[in-house]
N, C-alpha and C positions, 0 to 999 in steps of 0.2 A: 504494499500500500504505499502511495506517495504521501509525503508529509510537507506541511506548509507552516510558514511563519509569517505573521502579518505585523510590521512596525507601523505604529500610528503617531502622526505628527499633527500639531495644530490644535483646533477647537472641538468641542464635543460633537459638533456635526460630523466631522471627520471619523470620530469613533463609531457613530451609527453607520456611516459608510463601510467601515472596516468590518462591523457585525455582519452587514449584508454580504460582503464579500466572502467572510467565513462561512455564512450559511450556504452560499452558492458552492463553495469548494467542497464542503462536507457532503452536500447533496450529490455532488459528482464523484464521490468515493474517496477523497482525500481526508487526512487526519492532522490535527494540529500537532506540531512538533514541541517538544519541551524547550529547545533552544534553537536559535537561527542556524547554529553550525550542524544541526541534525536534520535539517529541512531539506527537502528536494526543491522546493519552491519558496522563495522569499519574496514578499510583496511590501513594497514602502509606499504608504499612504502619505503623500507629502502635503505641505501647507505652502501657499504662495502669497499670503496676505500682505506681508512686508519683507523687505530686505533680510532682516535678522531671522525670519522663520524660513526663508528660501535658503539661507546658508546652512541652517541647522538640519535642513532636508537633505542637502548635498553632502553634509558631514555624515549624515546617517546612512546615506547610501554607500559612501566610501568605506565606512565602517563595517556595514553588513558584508560588503564584498570581500573584506579582508578576513572576516571570521567564517563567512560560509562560502568558501571557495568554489566548492563544486555545484552549489545550488544555481537554479535558474533565478535570476534576479530581475523582478519586475517593478518599475516605477509607475505608480498610478496617482489620482488625486489632483489637487489644484495646479501643481506644477506641470504635471503631465498634460493637463487640459490647456493650460494657459500657454505653454511653450512647445509643446509637442516634438517636432522634428528638430528643432534648435537644441532642446534637451537631450535628445537622442545622440546628437552630434557631439554635444559637450561632455557626455558622459559614456564613453566606449565601454567602460566597466559594466554597463547595464545590458541585459539581453533583451528586454523588451520595454517600450514606454506605452502605457495604455491609458488614455485618457477615459472620460465617461463614454465608453462605447467604441472609441477610436483607438486603434492599435497601431505601433510603428515599429516594424521589425528591425532588429539591429543585424547588420551583417547578413551572411547567407544562412545562419543557423536557423534551421526550421523549428517551430513551436507551436503547441496547441494549449496555451496556457488560458484555463478557464476564465480568468479575471479580465482577459481581452475581449471576451464575448458578452460584455455587459449591454443592457438596453442603451438606446440611441441617446438618451439625455440625462438619466439619473438612475440611482439605485433604490429609490424610494420603495418600491413595492416588491423587491426580492425577498426571498425567504431569510429568516433570521434565526440564529441559535438561540436556546434558552438563555436567560440572563445569568450571569455568574456572581451577580450581587443582588441584595434586596432592592435594588434601584436600577433604572436604566433610562439613558437618554432616548428619547423618541422624536425623530424629525418628522414634523408634520407638513412641511413645504420645502421645496427647493427653489433657488434662484431669488432675484430681487428685481423689482421695479424701480426702485430708486436710483438716483444718480448723484450720490455723494461726491464732492469735488476730489477726495482723496482715494476712493475706493474702485479697484478694478474687478471686484467680484461680478458685477453683472455681465462683464465681457466674456467671462468663461464659465459661469454658472447658469447664464441666461436669465430669462424673466421668471417671475414667480409663478410656481406651478404648486397648487395646494393638492395634498392628497385628500380622498374621500374620508369623511368622518367615520364610515363604517370600516375602513381599512386600518384606521389609527385605532379605534376602539378594539378591533381583532387582534392588532399586534400587542397592544398592552395586556389584553386577556391572556395571550399565549405567553407573554414574558413572565407572568405570576409574580410580579414584584411588588413591594409595599409603596414604592414612589416612582412616579412617572415624571421624568423631567423634559418638558416640551423644549424643543429647540427649532430654530429656523433662521434665516438670514433676517427676516422682517416678521416676527412672531405674531404681532397684533394684527397684521394684515392677512392672516390666514382667511382663506374663502373669498378674499376679494376678487380674485381672478375667475371665480366661480359666481360672481355677481351677489355674494351674500354680505359684503361690507363687514362691519363689526359683528354682524349676526353669525359669523362664522366661528370666531374664536370663542365667543361666550358659551354658546351651547355645547361646544366640545369640552370646554373646562367643567361645565356641569355634568356632563355625561361621565367624564373621567373621574370626577370626585366622589361618584356613587360606586366607582369600580375599585379604585385603590385609595388608600388612606391619605397619602400626600400626592398633591399635584403642584409641580414647581414650574414657572414659567421664565425662560431666560431670553434676554435681548428684546426689551419692549423700546419702541420708538416713543418718544415722549408725546409727540402730538396725537397719537392714537391711544393714549391712556385716558380713555373716557370714563365717566362716572359709573356706567354700566360694567366696564372691565374691571375697574377698581373693586366694585362690589362683588363681582364673581370671584376675583382673587381672594378677598377678604372673606368670603364664604367658605374658602378651603381652609384646611389646617395649616396653610403654608402662606402666611401673609409676607411674602418676600418679593421685593420689587426691583428687578434688575433693569435699570433705565439707562438706555444708550443716549447720554447727554453730549459727550465729546469736548463741549467747552461751555463758557457761560456768557462770552462777549457777544453782543448781538451783531456787530459788523463782521466779527471773524467767523461766526456761525453762517452768516450770509455767504462769505466767501467759501465757507464749506459746503454751500448748498443744502443747508440744513435749518430746520425750524427751530424757534425759541430763543430764549436768553435766561440769564439767572433768575431774574424776578419771577418769570413764568414757572421755572422749575421749582424755586422755593415755595411758591404758593401752592404748587401741586403737591409737593412733599408735605408741606404743613396740613394741607387738606386730607391726605391719607392718614397722617399721624393723628389727627383729631378723631377720625373714624375708629382708626385701629392703633392705639398707642404702642403696642408691642412690635409693629411692622418694622422690617428689616429692609435697608436699602444698600443696593451696590450700583456702582457706576463706573465708566471707563472715560478717560478724557486723553485728548490728543494735545501734545506739547510741542511747540515750534512749527505750528503750521504757518505757511507763508503769510507775512503780514502781522503775525502775532507781535504786539507791541509790549512793552513793560507794563503799560496800564492794563492790557488784557491779562497778562499774567497775573498782576496784582488782584485783579477782579476774580479770577480762578482761585488763587490762594485764599481770599476772603471768603469765597463761597464754600470752599472745603472746611475751612475753618469753623465757619458759622452753622453750615447744615448738619455736621456730625453723621455723615453717612457711615454706614457700619464697615463697608468694603469699598475700596477703590482701587482701580488699576489705572496706571499712567504710561503711555506710550509716546515716544518721540516720532514726529512726523517722518514717513518714509515716502519718498517720490516714487509714484508707481507709473510706468511707462503708459501713455495712453489716457491718463486721467486729466481732468480740467486743471487740477492745483499744480501740475508740473509747469504750467505756462505762466503762472502768476508770479508778480514781482514780490520782493520783500522776503526772499528766502532767508530763514533764520540760520546762523551758523550752528553746526552740529554741536560745538562745545557749549554754547549758550543754551541750547535746547537741552542737552544733558544736564546742565546746572538747574534748569528750571525744574526738570522732572525730578531730580533730586530733592530739591526744595520742597516740592508737592508731596513726595513720598514720605518725607521726614514729618510733615504735618499730619499726614493720614495714619502713619504708624502710630503715633501718639493717640490719635482719636480711636482707633481701633483696640488698642491696648486698654484704654480707659473703659470703653464700653465692655470689654470681656471681664475686666476687673469688677465691674457693676453687677456682674452675674453671680460672683462668688457668695455662697451662702443661700442661693435660690434652688427651688426644685424645677428641673426641666425634664420634659419627654425627649427621649431620643430613640433613633433607630440604629441598631448596632450593625455596622456593616461588615466587619470581621472581628475576630476575637480581640477585645480590648479597644476597639475603635468605634465611635458612634458618631452621630450628628443629631443636632436639634433642627428645627425648622430654620433657624438662623443661619445654617451653613449649607451651602450647595456642594454637592459631591465634587471632589477634585480641584475644586476652585478656592473655597473659603478654609477657615481652620476646621479643626476636629475637636471632639470630646474624647478624651481617655476615660475608660470605664473598666471596672473589673473584668478579668478574662472570662469568669463564669457566666456572664450575662448571654443570653442565647443570641446568635447570630440570626438576623432577619426578623427580629422581633422588637417591639416598642417597650421600653422600661422607663420608669421614673427614677431619676437620680438627683443627687444633691452635688451642686458645684462646689469644690473646696479649694480651688486654685485656678490661676490663669497664667499661662506662659506665653505672652505675646498674643497671636491670634488663636492659640489652642486653649482648651480648658481641661482640667482635670476634675472627675466627679467619682462620687462614692454612691453605691446601690443604697437606695432608701430600704429600711428594715421592713419586713412583710407586716 
C-alpha cells in the first residue's frame, strides 16, 4: 500500500483543503505515513498570502525533499495556483505542481498522483476523513468578491462560491465534533452568491448550534456585522468575534479599499459588549501600508490601547504583484514598518496578559482537546492561548475548571471537586 504525508502551511482554510486531499487519497487506497521520510507521496499545501508565507512554503518544500528523498513530491495550494509553471521551473526538486485541479508535470517523469485530479475550482465537496480532535475547521465557501487593495487572493481563489447549507450540515454531522469552527475568505457573505444575503449565514449558524455544542465564526468583515448576525452569534455558547479590521484610519482604510474607521469599529464593539459583557474579540491589523503616516500609526496605537481586544495579530504590509497597493505612493520603509509592528505588539501583549490575569480564581467551562490541554470559548483552536488542565480529564468532553494561574496568553486550571 502506498503511503502519503501532507504538510500544511498557512491559514485554517488550507487545513480544511488538506483534510479533503487526505480523504481523496484514502478513498483511492493510500494510507497516511507516520513521517515524511516513510511516505511514497509527499504533498505540500502551500500559502501565498504574503512574502513571508511564500518563503516558508519554499523552505518547507526543500526540507521535505531532503528528508523524503525517494518520495514523489507534489506542491499544491495557493502558491501552486498563483504561480503554476513559474513555480515548477523555480523548484526542480518538485515532481509535480498541482493547483486547484490544474497540474504541471515536471520533466519526463510519468505520474498519476491523485491530488492532481482535483475538481476544476476547489476542494469544497470532496470527502473528508473523521476528525482527529473534538473540533474541526469547516470551510463554508471558497473565493472572495472583495477587492481589498493589498490582497491577491481573488486572483487565484476566484469569486465567492458558497456551499449548500445541507452539505455543510452533513459534513459537521459526519465529523462528530463538539465544536465547528466556520471559515471562509469572507464568512459573513456566505450565501450572497446564491441570492441569500445575510439570510445565508444566520440560518446556517442557527442550524449548526443545534447540532454541535460550540459554533465559532472566524474572519468577519466589519460592515457585515449586522444586529441580526450579532444576535445569532450571541445565541451560541461562543460569543467570540473575530473582526477583520486591518486599520482604524479612515483615509488609510479608503486606500486599502475597505470600509470603516476607528470610531465605527469602537461603537460596534461597545454595542456587542453591552449585549454580552463576556464577549471576546480578536482582530488583525496591517502595519506599514503605503501612505501610513505617524498620525495613522498613533491612531491605531490609541485604538488598541483603548479598546482592550483580547487577541490581536499585526502584520507588516507585503507588496503583492497585481494588487492595487503596489502602485500607490508613500511606500513605508521596511525598518519603520517593523518598528511600528513591535510597538503595537508590545501594547497588545500587555493587554492580553492583563485579561488573562483577570480570569484567575474564576470557574470556566472548557473543552479538552488533548490530555492536559483544553480551551474555553475565549480561545480559538491553534490561534489563541490554551488552558492547561489535569491529565485525567476526558478528551473530547466539557469540564468545569477553576483558573489558578496565567502564563502570558495561557491559563492553568484545576478541576472542580465533584
